[in-house]
N, C-alpha and C positions, 0 to 999 in steps of 0.2 A: 406551404412547405411542411414536410413531415417533421414531427418532433423527434429529437434524438434523446435516447434514454441511456444513462450510465448508472451502474451500481457501484457505490463507493463503500467499501468495507472499512471499518474503523473510523467512521465519520465524527466521532466525539473527541478524537485526539487532535493535537495541534496541527499535524501534517494533514490529517483527514479533513479537518475543517477548512484549511487553506485550499485543499484540492476542490472541495465542494464549492467554495466561493468563486474560485477561478473558472471551473466548468460552468457554473450557473451564469457567470459573466459572459461566457462564450455561447450561451444559448441552450445549454443542455438542461433537460429535465432529469431529476435524480431520484434514485432509491438510495436512502442514506441509512446504513446499518450501524448499529452500536450494540455494545454489551452493557458496559457501565456508563456513567456520566449522563443520566437522563436529563438533568437540568441543562447541561451544555447543549445537548441534542435538541431540546425544546426551544432554546434560545436561537440556535442556528436555523431550525425549521421556520420559526416565526420571521426571522430576518430574511430568509430566502423567499418565502411566500409574499412578504410585503414588497420586496425589491423587484421581484420578477413575476408579476401576477399572470403573465401569459404562459408560464411554464408550469410543470407539474413536479411536486415534491412529496415523497412518501417516506416515512421513517419505519424501519424494521428492526426489532430487537432480536438478536440471535447470539448464541453462546458457542463460539468455535472451540472452546475447551471441551465441549460435549462431542463425543464421537459421531453423533448424528446431526451436528450443527448445520452442515451444508444441506443435508436432506430436508431439514425443517425450514431452511431459508428459501430454497429454490422455488417452492410452489407460490411464493409471494411475488415472483418476478414474471412480468408479461413481455411487453416489447423491450428489446435490449440491443444496444449498439456497443457498449463498452463495460468492462469490469475493471475496477482499480482496487487492488489489495493493499490498503494502507493500515491494516489491522495488525496487532501483535503486541508482544511484551518482551522485555529483556529479562535476563537472569544473571545476577552477579554472584560470584563465589568460586572457590576452587572446584575442579571437577570431582575430586574425591569427596567433597561435601554436597554435591548435587544429587538429589534423590531421584529415584526412578520416576516418581510422580511428576517432578519438575521437568524431567526430560520428556516424558510423554505429553505433558501439557504444551511444551514448546513445539513438539512435532505436530500435534493436532492443530494448534492455532496457526502455525506458519506454513505447514506443508500438507498434511493429510486433508483437512477440510477445504483449503483452497484448491487442491487438485480435484477433489470430489466435486466441488462447485463448478469448476471448469467443465468437468465431464457432464454434469447435469444440465448446464446452460449452453453448451457448445452448439446445439441445434439452433437456438435462437440467434446466437452470434453469427452463424453461417448465413442466415437469411439476410443479414444486414452488412456482411463483410466487416464484422466488428473487430474490436481491439481489446486486448488484455494487457494491463500494466501492473507489475508488482513493484512495491517499494521494498527493495532489497537493503543492503547495508555494505559499507566499506569492510566490515568485519567478515562478511561472507567471502571476500577475496583475500584480505590480508590476515585474517584471524586475530583474535585478541585473548591474551591471558586473562583469567578470571571471568571470561565470557565464552568459554569453550563450547558449551552446548548451544548457546545463542548463535555463535559463529557457524556452527555446523548446520543448523536449520536454515540460516540465511544462505549458506553455500548450496544447500539443497534446492532452495528457491531458484537460485541462478541456474543451476543445472536443469531444473524443470523447464525454465523459460527457453533455454537453448534447444532442448529436446522437443517440447510440445510445439514450439514455433515451426519446426520442420514437419511435424505430423499434420498440422492444420493450415499450412502456408497458403493453399489456394484461396482460403476464405477468411481466415482470422489471423491478425497480427498479434504477436506475443513479445513483449519487451519488458525490461526492468529498469528502474531508476534507482541508483545506488547512492544514498546520501552519506556524507561524512559526518562531521560534527555539526549538528543542527540545534538551534536554541529551542529545546523542548523539555518537558518534565522528566524525560528519560535520562537526562544528564544531571539531574539535581543531586545525585549521590556524590558528584565530584566537588571538591573544595575549590575555593577561588584560586588557590595556589596551583592545583592540578589543572584547572582550566587555563590559567595563564601559561603554564608549561605547554599545553596542547597548542595554544595559539602560536607559539614559537615554532612548532613543527609544521604548521599550515602555511604554505607560501603566501596566501592572501592575508594571513594574520588576522583572521576573524572567523567567527562561526557563521554558518549559513542560517537562513531563515526558512520556516515552513513554506513561505511563498516561493523561495528559490526552487524547492522541490515541486510545488504545484505547477509552476510555469512549464517545467519539463514534462510533467504528466500531460498537461493540456496539449503540448506539442505532439506527444506520441499517440494520443487518441484522435488527433486532428487529421485533416485531409492532406497536410503537407508531408506526412510520413506513410503514404499508402504503399511505398516500396521498401519499407524498413521493418524487419522482424528478426527475432532472436538476439537482440542486442541488450547488453547490460551497460547502461550509460552512467558514468560517474558524475555526481554533483557534490564535490568535496573541497573546492578551493585549491586544488592541486596537491592535497595531502597524500594521496596515493595515486600514482600515475603508472 
């Protein structure tokens, strides 16, 4: 049986690591990209190699804040069946206090380099009728004060998914998974009181886990969704419907 290869961007983060573990469990071989967090990356790599010795795992360091980040990453990718964009960073603060450098960084990491990488690797995905999944955000739909620039680039991701899905529909599926409040370090800036208040707004009255997101990603790169493309699927406990 032919091995399936997925490239997971942002594999050192909580959601990225959960995605890697779930895809590996499903039999995928993985290219795992990271920028920072080399210790976490090394631990994940050792875990995957030990647990799934019949599969292949390759780590790739790449900086998507670099305007040429995608061009430097692409030559490291050979056989490819799926790309999962779980990379990125948030930015908190009023728009009037957000620097141009911060805006450009958000754009490069969340939009420009992902689009460029899709362009560079599309020929490989066409050969395998592959899939692309973006980890979007509830804020890309609902918007968030004090996260205006972040909300804007996440909204751009969602628009890209809908447009690119139409362009490559005969051979490549393109979808997005939109998490709500997930238990990750991105939410550490919130006080206990602020988190409690958020839980009251979420119908399920709890935060999601990285595994909740990973399960949905596995579904959308799997065979069960061969006729699904251009979708932005919410994983948010009913917070935004």
